[in-house]
N, C-alpha and C positions, 0 to 999 in steps of 0.2 A: 509483595511490595514492589512497585515499579523502581527500576534502576536505570541510570544513564547508560547509553550505548556508546562504547568506545571504538567500534568498528567503523571504518570508512564504508560508505554505501557500496563501493565497488568490490569490497571484500565479502559481502554477504548476499549479493544478488548474482544470479546466473547470467543476467543480462549484461550487455556491453554498451558503452556509449555509441551512438547518441540515443539509444532506446532505454536508458535509465531515466525514468521520469520522476522518481521521488528524490528529494535532495538529501535526506538522511533520516535516521531513526533517533528520536529524542529520548525515548524511554521504552522499556519492555519489562515483562515479567513472564512467568511460566505459561500464561494464557493470553497475553495481549501485547500488541506493539502499537506505539504512537509515533507516526512518522510525519514529516513535514514536506510540503511542496510550495515553492515560491514561484508565482507566475511572473515571468520576466519577458523581455523582448526576444530572448533566446529560447524560450520554452518550446519544446516540440508540439506540433499541432496548433500553434498560434496562428490565427487568421484574423486580420482586421483588429488587432489589439486584444483578442480574447481566445480562450481555449474552450471548445464546446464542453458542456458539463458531462456529457456521456464519456469523456475521457477519464472521468472519475472511476469508471469501471477498472481501468488499468492502474490508477493510483492505488486502489484497494488491493488489486491483485499483486502489485509489486510490494505492498506492505506485508501481505501474507508471505510472499517469497522472502522478504527480509526476516520475518519471524522464523521461518524454516532455516534460513542461512545463519542466524544468530545461534539457534539451537545446535546446528551442525558445527559451527566454529567453536562454541563453548565445549563441545564434546571431542574436539580435536579432529574433526572430520572435514571433508571438503563440501562445498556447496553443491547441491544436486538440482537438476531440472525438475520443475513441477508444471502441472497443467491446470488451467481453469476449465472445469467441466461444465459448470452452469452458474447462472446468476438468477436468483429468485427475489421477488418482492423489491425490485429496484425502484427507488423513489428519487426523483431529481426535483429539488425545490428552487432551482434557478436554471436559466438556459446556458449561461457561460460563466467561466472564471476569467477575470480581467487582470491585465498587467497591474502589479502591486498587491494582488491578493496573496495572503499567506494562508494556506490550507493546512489544517490539522487532520490527519487521516488516522483513524483508530480502527484496528481489527482485533476481534476477540474470538478465540477458539471456542466453539460451541460443542463440537463432537469430533473425536479422533478415533478412527478405526483404521489405522495405518494399513494400506497406503492412501485411503480416502480420509478426508477431513471436511468439516463445515465451519465456516467463519461468518460472524456478523461484522459488517463494516459500516463506518460512518465517516463523513467528511464534514468538517466544520470550517466556516469562514468567520473569524473572530469567535463569537459565541453561537452563531447561527448554524443550525443543522442544514446543510445544503444538498446532501445526498446520503442515501443509506441503501444497503442491500445485504442479502444472505448469499454467500459464495460457497460452492462445492468445488473442492480441489482434489487432485490426484498427484501423488509423487511416487513414481515407480522405484 
């Protein structure tokens, strides 16, 4: 069952500003995280009023990192570095994300053979699926 996340995003990501690209985690459970990204005039990688859709790769990666960070914090541990190993089956259904867009990023654990794991990720703008991918990650 999904539950609200009470951690500030800086507490669960290994990243530091200005490279924290997701705004927060709305909900999580044992296998999934739902995070949010608001595209604003201050968004990293903004050019001519929009962010290229391929930046969604990093929105999904940071959502996976948030999943790991939440698990670590809930276990009383510190946040650890992780690495994106590969992206498979990436589909982008739009070229850009525009100022004012609110993106819902969902990542779900498919396979966990620590230190390797596989996640499916999806990005929605309103109800529309705008990006999806399978991600392979490694956490030493």
